[in-house]
C-alpha positions in Angstrom: -33.8 33.0 33.6 -32.0 29.9 34.9 -32.9 28.6 38.3 -30.8 26.7 40.8 -32.0 25.0 44.0 -30.0 24.2 47.1 -31.6 21.5 49.1 -30.3 21.7 52.7 -30.9 18.3 54.5 -31.2 18.3 58.3 -31.1 15.2 60.5 -29.0 12.1 60.4 -28.6 10.5 57.0 -30.3 7.1 56.7 -27.9 4.3 57.2 -29.6 2.0 54.7 -30.3 4.2 51.8 -28.1 7.3 51.3 -29.4 10.3 49.4 -29.7 9.5 45.7 -29.7 12.9 44.1 -31.5 12.0 40.9 -34.1 9.7 42.4 -34.9 12.0 45.3 -35.0 15.0 43.0 -37.7 13.4 40.9 -39.6 12.0 43.9 -39.7 15.3 45.8 -40.6 17.3 42.6 -37.5 19.5 42.8 -37.5 21.1 39.3 -34.6 23.4 38.4 -31.8 23.8 35.9 -29.3 22.7 38.6 -29.7 21.2 42.1 -27.0 21.1 44.9 -27.7 18.8 47.9 -26.1 19.8 51.2 -26.2 16.8 53.6 -23.7 15.0 55.8 -23.3 12.1 53.4 -22.8 14.2 50.2 -19.6 15.9 51.3 -21.2 19.4 50.6 -21.6 21.3 53.8 -21.7 25.0 53.1 -24.7 26.9 51.7 -22.5 29.9 50.8 -20.3 27.7 48.7 -23.2 26.0 47.0 -24.8 29.4 46.3 -21.5 30.7 44.7 -21.1 27.5 42.7 -24.6 27.8 41.2 -24.1 31.5 40.3 -20.8 30.6 38.6 -22.8 28.0 36.6 -25.1 30.8 35.3 -28.0 30.5 37.7 -29.7 33.9 37.9 -32.1 32.8 40.6 -31.1 30.5 43.5 -33.6 29.1 46.0 -32.6 27.3 49.2 -35.1 24.7 50.4 -34.9 22.6 53.5 -35.5 18.9 53.8 -35.5 16.4 56.6 -34.9 12.8 57.1 -37.7 11.2 59.2 -37.1 8.3 61.6 -38.1 5.8 58.9 -35.2 7.1 56.8 -37.4 8.9 54.2 -36.3 12.2 52.8 -39.0 14.9 52.6 -39.2 18.6 52.0 -40.2 20.6 55.0 -41.9 23.4 53.0 -39.5 26.0 54.4 -37.1 28.1 52.3 -34.1 29.9 53.5 -33.6 33.5 52.4 -30.4 34.2 50.5 -29.1 37.8 50.4 -26.2 39.4 48.8 
């Protein structure tokens, strides 16, 4: 079963270092067949669209995790997952 992960980033994006999808994916330990980042600086803004896009790419299981940018500009997972239904 292929797994996709949506990472929903809250907070203001860091001005110095924007989200680097590949580096942040490895650093945070986000392991899946496909990952979609939803953040103000990625251009992606809708969880429903990301969910649909992952399903169209053959992901049988989609998980939505939340991440936050702390005041120092570091991206970290919050440990919360959003429930997707439908």
